[in-house]
C-alpha positions, 0 to 999 in steps of 0.5 A, a space after each residue: 499499499 502506498 504512503 498516500 493510500 495508507 494515510 487516507 485509510 488511517 484518517 477514514 478509520 479515525 473518522 469512522 471511530 469518532 462518528 461511532 462514538 458520537 451518535 453514528 454507531 453504524 458508520 463504516 468505511 465504504 468499499 471503493 466503487 470506482 467511477 461512481 464513488 459514493 464517499 468514504 463513509 456509509 451507515 450515517 443515513 443520507 450523508 456522504 462523508 469525504 475524508 482528506 488527509 493531505 498537506 496541501 488543501 484543495 478546498 474547492 476541488 474537495 467540495 465539488 468531489 463531495 457534491 458529485 458523490 452526494 449525487 451518486 449516493 442519492 444523499 442529502 448532504 456531502 461533508 468534507 472532513 479534513 485532518 489538518 496538518 499537525 493535528 493527530 489521528 486521535 484528536 478528531 474533534 479538532 478536524 475540520 468539516 466543510 459544507 457548502 454555505 446553503 447546506 450549512 444554513 439549512 442545517 442551522 435552520 433545522 437546528 432551530 437557528 434563524 427563521 
């Protein structure tokens, strides 16, 4: 396994562990599906999780990737989770989560914020 693949697998596994410990007990790494990728994590309802562990950040590309995977999976929301450089694999609560602004506004409204 290449170093890049190993880093990705480690981050995905750490993300799954965090989700399982925080209200998503059925979260699991998704098997690779080739051209019609449906994200890195399944078992969390209509959510697509795309996990990134890179030194250089390609935010627009990653958000676009999550949106394509969201459509492939027929999901409601695509979330990009980024393990920041310098933050460990066991401190997942400090990782970053990105969604498009429209999705964030909708989530906040569903949680009772806004009108």
